[in-house]
N, CA, C and O atoms as CSV, one atom per row, in Angstrom:
chain,resi,resn,atom,element,x,y,z
A,1,UNK,N,N,90.454,106.446,100.899
A,1,UNK,CA,C,91.914,106.362,100.798
A,1,UNK,C,C,92.494,105.820,102.112
A,1,UNK,O,O,93.270,104.865,102.114
A,2,UNK,N,N,92.104,106.444,103.218
A,2,UNK,CA,C,92.628,105.974,104.507
A,2,UNK,C,C,92.179,104.535,104.758
A,2,UNK,O,O,92.950,103.729,105.279
A,3,UNK,N,N,90.932,104.206,104.389
A,3,UNK,CA,C,90.431,102.847,104.575
A,3,UNK,C,C,91.264,101.853,103.786
A,3,UNK,O,O,91.583,100.770,104.278
A,4,UNK,N,N,91.621,102.226,102.547
A,4,UNK,CA,C,92.440,101.338,101.727
A,4,UNK,C,C,93.787,101.063,102.394
A,4,UNK,O,O,94.235,99.918,102.450
A,5,UNK,N,N,94.427,102.113,102.894
A,5,UNK,CA,C,95.734,101.953,103.548
A,5,UNK,C,C,95.588,101.025,104.756
A,5,UNK,O,O,96.433,100.160,104.984
A,6,UNK,N,N,94.512,101.209,105.527
A,6,UNK,CA,C,94.301,100.370,106.709
A,6,UNK,C,C,94.123,98.914,106.300
A,6,UNK,O,O,94.684,98.018,106.931
A,7,UNK,N,N,93.343,98.671,105.242
A,7,UNK,CA,C,93.096,97.302,104.775
A,7,UNK,C,C,94.407,96.666,104.321
A,7,UNK,O,O,94.693,95.517,104.656
A,8,UNK,N,N,95.204,97.418,103.554
A,8,UNK,CA,C,96.482,96.879,103.073
A,8,UNK,C,C,97.391,96.560,104.254
A,8,UNK,O,O,98.022,95.504,104.288
A,9,UNK,N,N,97.458,97.463,105.214
A,9,UNK,CA,C,98.315,97.239,106.383
A,9,UNK,C,C,97.831,96.016,107.169
A,9,UNK,O,O,98.636,95.202,107.620
A,10,UNK,N,N,96.495,95.894,107.329
A,10,UNK,CA,C,95.936,94.775,108.087
A,10,UNK,C,C,96.258,93.448,107.396
A,10,UNK,O,O,96.662,92.490,108.055
A,11,UNK,N,N,96.080,93.388,106.064
A,11,UNK,CA,C,96.367,92.144,105.347
A,11,UNK,C,C,97.853,91.828,105.436
A,11,UNK,O,O,98.225,90.658,105.530
A,12,UNK,N,N,98.711,92.846,105.409
A,12,UNK,CA,C,100.155,92.618,105.507
A,12,UNK,C,C,100.521,92.024,106.854
A,12,UNK,O,O,101.291,91.066,106.927
A,13,UNK,N,N,99.969,92.592,107.927
A,13,UNK,CA,C,100.248,92.077,109.279
A,13,UNK,C,C,99.737,90.642,109.392
A,13,UNK,O,O,100.420,89.778,109.944
A,14,UNK,N,N,98.531,90.388,108.869
A,14,UNK,CA,C,97.963,89.041,108.932
A,14,UNK,C,C,98.845,88.059,108.184
A,14,UNK,O,O,99.072,86.942,108.651
A,15,UNK,N,N,99.350,88.472,107.013
A,15,UNK,CA,C,100.194,87.593,106.207
A,15,UNK,C,C,101.473,87.251,106.953
A,15,UNK,O,O,101.898,86.096,106.969
A,16,UNK,N,N,102.094,88.264,107.578
A,16,UNK,CA,C,103.343,88.025,108.332
A,16,UNK,C,C,103.076,87.084,109.505
A,16,UNK,O,O,103.841,86.149,109.742
A,17,UNK,N,N,101.991,87.331,110.237
A,17,UNK,CA,C,101.666,86.468,111.375
A,17,UNK,C,C,101.392,85.053,110.911
A,17,UNK,O,O,101.794,84.097,111.575
A,18,UNK,N,N,100.705,84.898,109.766
A,18,UNK,CA,C,100.407,83.563,109.240
A,18,UNK,C,C,101.690,82.836,108.882
A,18,UNK,O,O,101.830,81.645,109.163
A,19,UNK,N,N,102.647,83.556,108.251
A,19,UNK,CA,C,103.917,82.931,107.879
A,19,UNK,C,C,104.667,82.476,109.124
A,19,UNK,O,O,105.204,81.369,109.158
A,20,UNK,N,N,104.708,83.334,110.155
A,20,UNK,CA,C,105.411,82.974,111.394
A,20,UNK,C,C,104.739,81.775,112.045
A,20,UNK,O,O,105.417,80.872,112.535
A,21,UNK,N,N,103.390,81.761,112.052
A,21,UNK,CA,C,102.653,80.649,112.661
A,21,UNK,C,C,102.945,79.357,111.907
A,21,UNK,O,O,103.084,78.294,112.512
A,22,UNK,N,N,103.037,79.457,110.562
A,22,UNK,CA,C,103.324,78.268,109.757
A,22,UNK,C,C,104.712,77.728,110.094
A,22,UNK,O,O,104.905,76.517,110.203
A,23,UNK,N,N,105.673,78.631,110.258
A,23,UNK,CA,C,107.029,78.193,110.625
A,23,UNK,C,C,107.004,77.493,111.983
A,23,UNK,O,O,107.610,76.434,112.145
A,24,UNK,N,N,106.308,78.080,112.959
A,24,UNK,CA,C,106.216,77.460,114.282
A,24,UNK,C,C,105.528,76.105,114.199
A,24,UNK,O,O,105.925,75.161,114.883
A,25,UNK,N,N,104.489,76.004,113.357
A,25,UNK,CA,C,103.784,74.734,113.210
A,25,UNK,C,C,104.724,73.670,112.651
A,25,UNK,O,O,104.721,72.533,113.124
A,26,UNK,N,N,105.536,74.031,111.642
A,26,UNK,CA,C,106.490,73.073,111.071
A,26,UNK,C,C,107.492,72.634,112.117
A,26,UNK,O,O,107.830,71.452,112.184
A,27,UNK,N,N,107.984,73.575,112.953
A,27,UNK,CA,C,108.937,73.220,114.010
A,27,UNK,C,C,108.273,72.251,114.990
A,27,UNK,O,O,108.889,71.273,115.414
A,28,UNK,N,N,107.028,72.522,115.342
A,28,UNK,CA,C,106.301,71.630,116.259
A,28,UNK,C,C,106.148,70.238,115.670
A,28,UNK,O,O,106.334,69.247,116.376
A,29,UNK,N,N,105.810,70.146,114.379
A,29,UNK,CA,C,105.662,68.846,113.723
A,29,UNK,C,C,106.992,68.108,113.730
A,29,UNK,O,O,107.040,66.907,113.994
A,30,UNK,N,N,108.077,68.832,113.437
A,30,UNK,CA,C,109.412,68.206,113.430
A,30,UNK,C,C,109.763,67.663,114.804
A,30,UNK,O,O,110.281,66.553,114.923
A,31,UNK,N,N,109.480,68.452,115.854
A,31,UNK,CA,C,109.786,68.000,117.216
A,31,UNK,C,C,108.944,66.778,117.574
A,31,UNK,O,O,109.435,65.857,118.227
A,32,UNK,N,N,107.689,66.764,117.154
A,32,UNK,CA,C,106.826,65.611,117.434
A,32,UNK,C,C,107.382,64.356,116.774
A,32,UNK,O,O,107.468,63.303,117.406
A,33,UNK,N,N,107.761,64.468,115.499
A,33,UNK,CA,C,108.334,63.320,114.777
A,33,UNK,C,C,109.602,62.860,115.470
A,33,UNK,O,O,109.815,61.661,115.652
A,34,UNK,N,N,110.446,63.807,115.858
A,34,UNK,CA,C,111.705,63.465,116.520
A,34,UNK,C,C,111.444,62.726,117.837
A,34,UNK,O,O,112.094,61.721,118.126
A,35,UNK,N,N,110.501,63.222,118.625
A,35,UNK,CA,C,110.196,62.575,119.904
A,35,UNK,C,C,109.643,61.167,119.667
A,35,UNK,O,O,109.946,60.250,120.431
A,36,UNK,N,N,108.835,60.989,118.617
A,36,UNK,CA,C,108.293,59.663,118.312
A,36,UNK,C,C,109.420,58.709,117.936
A,36,UNK,O,O,109.444,57.560,118.378
A,37,UNK,N,N,110.364,59.197,117.107
A,37,UNK,CA,C,111.490,58.349,116.676
A,37,UNK,C,C,112.341,57.969,117.881
A,37,UNK,O,O,112.693,56.802,118.048
A,38,UNK,N,N,112.674,58.945,118.722
A,38,UNK,CA,C,113.510,58.664,119.898
A,38,UNK,C,C,112.754,57.755,120.879
A,38,UNK,O,O,113.348,56.868,121.492
A,39,UNK,N,N,111.442,57.983,121.021
A,39,UNK,CA,C,110.654,57.156,121.952
A,39,UNK,C,C,110.559,55.717,121.474
A,39,UNK,O,O,110.523,54.802,122.297
A,40,UNK,N,N,110.516,55.490,120.163
A,40,UNK,CA,C,110.454,54.129,119.631
A,40,UNK,C,C,111.722,53.356,119.972
A,40,UNK,O,O,111.680,52.170,120.300
A,41,UNK,N,N,112.849,54.057,119.887
A,41,UNK,CA,C,114.133,53.425,120.122
A,41,UNK,C,C,114.324,53.174,121.607
A,41,UNK,O,O,115.356,52.643,122.016
């Protein structure tokens, strides 16, 4: 029972961290594209 709760909590934390990392990755990609566009001009 305790092991199950720990596993569920661990997967939940991992999922939240993955979502936050994905958001940061998208922001980084957007900034890269923006810098490329501005640098071309």
